[in-house]
N, C-alpha and C positions, 0 to 999 in steps of 0.2 A: 395771849396772842404772841406768836413768835415773830421776831424781827431780825432781818439780816441785811447787810449792805449788799451792793451789787457785785462785789469781788467774788464771793462764793458762787453766785449765779454764773459768772463768766467762766469760772473753773469748770463747773458742770457742763456748760455749753460747749466749751472747747473739747471736753472729753467726748461728748455725744457727737460733735461734728467730726472728730477724728474717727470715731467708730463708723459713722455713715460713709466716710470716704474710703475706709479700708475693708469694711465687712461685705463680702460677696457670698457668704455661705447661705444657700437657700433654706437650710434647716432652721434658720431663725424666723422664717416667715410665719410659722405658727404662733410665735410670740407676738408678732405684730397683730395677727388676726385675733388672738386672745385678748390683747390689750384693747383693741377697738370694741370688741363685744362687751367686755367688762365696763368700759367707759360708757357705752350706750345704756347699760343697765344702771350704772351709777347716776347718769343724768335723769333717767326715768324715776329713780328713787328720790332724787333731789326735787323733782317737780311735784312729787306726792308728799313732800315734807318729811320723808324718812331719812333724817340726817345721818344717823349712825350707819345705816345700810349704804347710803351714798358714799360716806367717807371710807368705809371698808372697801367697797368695790373700786372707788377712785384710787386708793393707795395700791391696790393690786394691779389695776390698769397701768398705773405709773411705773410700777416695778417691771412689768412685762414690756412696756414701751421702752424703758431704759435699756433693757437687755436686747431688744430688737433694734435699738438706735433709731426708733421711729419718732423723729422730732415733732411732727405735727401732733401726734397723740400725746407725746410727753407734755407739750405746751397745754393742750386742752385738759389733760389730767391734773397738771399742776394748778391750773386755774380752778378746777372743781374743788380740789383739796383746799386751796386758799379760801374759797368762798365758804365751804362747809365747816372748816376748822379754824376760821379766823386766823389764817396763817399768812402773814405778810411776806415771809420768806418765799413761800411757794408762788405768790403773785409776782414778786420781783424776778424769780427764775423764769416764770412764764413770759414776762416781758422780754427778757433776753432771748429766749427761744424763738418767739414770734418775730422779733427784730431780725434775727439771723435768717429766718425763712422769708422775710419780706412780706409777712402776713399782717397787713395793716389793720384788718378787722380784729384779728387776735390781739394785736398790740392795744387797740382801743379798749377791748373788753378787759384785758388784764390791767391796764392803767386805771380804769374806773373802779375795778375791784380793789386795787391798792389804795385808791383815794378813800374808798368807803372804810377800809380798815384803819387808815391813818386818822380818819375822823373819830373812830371809836377810841383811839389813843389820845385824842385831844390835840392832834397836830394839824390844825386847820389850814395853815399856810402851806405845809407840805402836801396836804391833801389836794388843795387847789392846784398846785403845780402838776400833780398827776392827772387831775381832771382836765386841765388845759392840754396836756399831752395826749389824753384820750380823744379830745375833740379834734386835735390836729391829725391824729391817725385816722379818725373816722372820715375826715374830708378826703383822704387818699384811698379809702377802702373801696374795693370793687364788690358791691353787694346788690342783690335784687331789692325791689321795693319793700317787701315784707321784712327780710332780715335787716335791712337798713333801718326801717322804722323802729323795730324792736330794740336794736342797739342804740339808735339815736335817742330814744326815750330814756334809756338807762343812763346814757352819758350826760344828757342835759339835766336830768334829775340829780345825778351825783354832783354835777358842777354847782347846781343850785344849793344843794346841802352844804357844800364847802363855803360858798359865798355867804350863806345865811349864818354860818358859824362865825364868820368874820364881821357880822353885822352890816353886810353890804346888801340890804334888802331889795333896793330897786333892781340891782343886777340879778339877784336871786330870782325875783319875780319874773324877769325877762327870760331867764334860763328855764324856769318851771313852765312858762307858757310854751316854750319850744318843745319841752317834753310832752305837754298836753297835745300840741299840734301833731307830733310824731305818732302819738297813740291814736289820734283820730284817723290815721291812715290804716289802722288795723281793724280786724273783726272785733265787734263789741265784747266778745267773750275772751279775747286775748289779753294777757297780762293784767287781769283784774286787780290783784294785790297792788301792783305798781300804780294803776289808775287811782286807787284809793289814796295811796301815799301822795300822789301828785295833787289831787283835789284838796286833801287836808292841808298840804303845804301852801297851795294857792290861797286857801282860806286864811291861814295864819298870816301870810304876807299881806293880804288885803287889810286885815285887822291892824297890823303894825303900821300900815300906810294910811290909816284913818279912812278906810273904805268899807264900812260894815255891810253895805248893800251887796257888794260883790262877794264879800266874805260869806254871807248867808247862801248865795248861789253855789259857791264851791263846797261849802260844808254840806249842803243838801245833796249835791251830786255824790259826795263822798259817802254820805249816809246810805243812799240808795245802792251804791256799789258794794259797800261793806255788808249790807243785808244780803245781797246776792251771793257774796263770798262766805257768808256765815261768820264774819269776823266781829265778834262782840266788842272787844276793846276798841276797834276802829269806829264802830257805831257809837260807842260812848264818847270818843274823842270828837266825833262830828256833832253829836248832840250838845256837848258842852261848849263847842265852838259857836253853835247857833245861839245858845243862851247868851254868851258873851256879846255877840254881834247885835242881837235884839236889844240887849241892855244899852249898848252904845246908841241905838236908834230911839231909845226911850219907849220902846214897845214892851212895857213891863208885863202886861197881862199875857202876851204871847211868850215872853221869856219865862214866866212862871210855869206855863203849860209845858214848855219844852224841858224845863228843869225837873218837873215831876216825871216826865218820860225818862230823862237821864237817870234820875234817882232810882226808878224801878229797875232799869237795866244794870246800874251799878250794884244793886242788891243781888240781882240774878248772878252777876259775875263774882260776887263775894269780895268786891273791892271796897274795904272799909274806909280807906283814906278818901276815895272819891265820894262815898256816901256822906261822910262828914262835910267835905267841901261843898257838895251840892245842898246839904242842909243849911250851911252858912249862907250860900248864895240865895237859896229860896227865901230865907227869913229876911234878907236884905231887900229882895224884890217885893215881898209882901209889905214891908215897911214903906216902900215907895208908893205902893198902891193904897196904903191906909187900911190894910186888912185888919179886922178887929182881933184883939187878943182872945185866945181860946177857940179860934176857928179850927175846923178839921185840918185845913191845909197847914196852918201854923203848927199844930200839934205834930203833924207828920214830919215837917222839917226840923222841929225841935228834937224829936226822937232821933232823927238821923244825925244831927249835930252832936248830941250828947252820947249816943251809944255806938254810932257807926253801923247800925243795922236798920 
């Protein structure tokens, strides 16, 4: 991940601003049109999970936008490059560009992207600062209902992640609920991967706050959404969360049944570590149920623990 302070971003911004003020040559308009077209293609590739294609098109769009001094496209292209290439420098530059334009929605989006990358670097306090700045910018953004809900969900979820990293669970849960509320304003098919993340996070928060009943509700929603999205690892995370919450409620028979489902899925995914962990959990649950030695269930869990298969 590339990191840069804001000084370099300001130098770039000043150069672009000067170009915008002095360039009147209509021959550069094709550069702006090309940049916009390539950026749209890059965004489409990103939405399909085609990272390398999105990054290549995004960088080309950024080059053309710089040459055309098209600040709006520069900011959006920087943001895409920042997201797809884990490039904090690009996100910081995008913040500067959007601030110069007075684009509060752009600032909010770039700030929360920077917060996410800072979390990956383990800088939770700095990430929370950017998340707070994103929320402030969102309050001033002039957006319609659907664009606002989409951005609001990402901002609140990102803020919750930062708070959770600082072990501020009550605040994180409140922010995550705001993300869930924003998502409820959208069509059910919109932002399904984010919906999965939000429900998993709410489940984990509920567990940490000794609320296993609500944890099961959120994990069950996450499981249903992850199935719809075809996200195997998320399904596994939801199932293991349900096992943990059922165990806390002393519903051991139900926990064993879900543990077996999770074990089957972990094997399908080839996740040897999870296979062994679920084998360990299953044996512990069977012990609580007084399951006899040599039972078929016990043998299956023992094999998982010993071999990871």
